[in-house]
C-alpha positions, 0 to 999 in steps of 0.5 A: 384266402391268405393268412393275413385275411384269415387273421383279420377275420378272426380279429374282427370276430373277437372285436364283435364279441367284445362289442356284445359284452360292452352293451350287455354289461352296460345296459344291465347296469342301466336297467338295474335302476328300477331294482335299486330304486326299490330295494335301497329306497333310492331317489330318481337321481340315486337310482342312476348311480350305478350307471353314473359309477359305470361311466365315471370309471371312463373318466378315470380309466380312459387316458391310462387305458389308452397308454396301456393300449399303446404300450402293451397292445390290444390283446393284453388290454383286452385280457385285463379288461375281461378280468376286471369285468368279471370282478365288477359284476361279481361284486354287484352280484354280492351286493344283493346279499349284502343288501348294500347300495355302496357295494352295488355302486362299487361293483358298477364302478369296477365294471366300468373300468372294464367297459372303458378298456374294451371300448378303447380296444374295439373302436380303433381296431375295427376302424383300422381293420376297415381302413378308416374313412367310410369303410372304417365307419362301416365296420364299426356300424356292423360291430355296433349291431352286435353291441345292440344285441347285447343291449336288447337282451339285458333289459328284457332279461332283467324285466322278466326276472323282476316280473310284473310288480316292482314293489318286491324287486331286489338285486337278488332277482337279477342274479341269473343275469349276473351269472350269465355276464360272468360266464361270458367274461370267462368265455371271452378270456379263453377266446382272446387268449387263444386268438392272434390279434394284430397290433397296429398301434403298439409302440415299437421296440425302438420307441420303448427303448427310447422311452425307458432311457428317457431319450425319446423326443417329446411331440409338441402335438397330441390328439388335443391339437386337432379341433375336430377331435376335441369337439368330437369328444364333447359330442360323444359325451353328449351322445352317450348320455342321450343314448343311455338317458332315453331308455333309463328314464323311460324304464323308471317312468313306465315301471312306476305306472301301475298299468304298465309295470317293469316287465312291459317296460323291459320289453319297450326298452328292449325294443329301443335297443333292438331298433338300435341294432336294426339301425346299425345294420342298415348303417353298416350296409350303406356305410361305404357309400354314405358319409358319417357326416350325412348319417349323424346329421340326418339321425340327429334331426330325426331324434330331435323330432322324436324327443319333442313327441315324447315331451308333448304327447299327453300320457292319456294318449295310449298305444297297445303293444300288439304281441303283449296286449298291454297299453303304454303311453304313445310317447314311449313309442317314440322313445323306442324309435329313438333307438333308430337314431342313436344307432349310428351316432357312435360310429359316425362321431368316432369316425369323424373325430379320429379321421386323419389322426394317424399315429395319435389314434391310440391316445385319442381313443383313450381321451375319447373314452374318458368323455364317455363318462357322459353316459353316467353324468347326463342320466344322473342330471336327467334323474335330478331334473325328473325329480324336480319337474317330472320324468317327461319334461326331463327329456329337455336334457336329452334335447340339449345333447342332440342339438350339440350333436347336430352342430358337430355333424354340420360344422364342428367335424371339419379337420382344420389342422391338416398341417400337423404331421401324423405319420 
């Protein structure tokens, strides 16, 4: 094995580890909605403010982080991200003792900066290491599987810490999970600092000198010159909102059913993320042979069917979880199954959106991540809708997002700007 191959394998392993952290911390914020609603007497909409703050940070940090990535490289950006992540989770940890909803939201916002920067690093890096195309998508899908492990652990751990009743839940109950998150950040910092990470998109010395001297030529084009990228960014806005909104609303809904409760709800939401992991593993295995367009199209149609089942199966129709011996509404089984559908959407949309961008990839990743703020905005909208017409009918918001994703896969993903030079 050559030194270059060894370097690539280590770089891929580091990217996979960062993928784990993104999901663990992000899903932790989402699962905190149950606790926030109880301790701070928040409404359904306000209970999603931690998630909203986490993802609004993407809107603030996406483009600046893309610029940092271009100028300072993957390693520097990663190290800064884990430091910021440690601070953000630490503030959330303190919010329970300060008994302050504002401090909690601030911590979630700062943690969101970290998640945004990490996402900007891992996605283009894995796509590049995979060589783009189907192979690039395949590597992102495998990374997504690791991401889903972190996503699976977070709600189950939080549900266990809260216990069977939601009435006395407080942020302090989640302290062990936050300590684990901070420890992961410390470990990640050490590993990244010691690892040799390739820098395929970092500006050259000549480009830096030209930029500093003001003699660099202004490019009349940008990632926004590509229609398929613009439409793909909108698709990712809807996708992340769908991915987060489905389990978040189900978690609150089930936690407030006396015959279900937070612990069982945490198990169901954990299954959602576990099925997402399974879907991404399958996506990774077939990714070299099945196009991103085919993947996203098929899972969008299936997700639409599952969401319709969530909305129209009566609450009185129940399902017993075999290993837990607890009943849940049958509709929530289809909520968990949605994890299979959302599993490959991220990698597929990212791959379709950045295909053929060449030198615009790093900045495109920053813009792309700005639209990830949909993961906070759409669940907040869904929370508001839930307060007006109920938890189940709020999945109308999810349905709208899935219909747009289906449109993008079928029609919007074609690159119609192949005349633009990207080398």
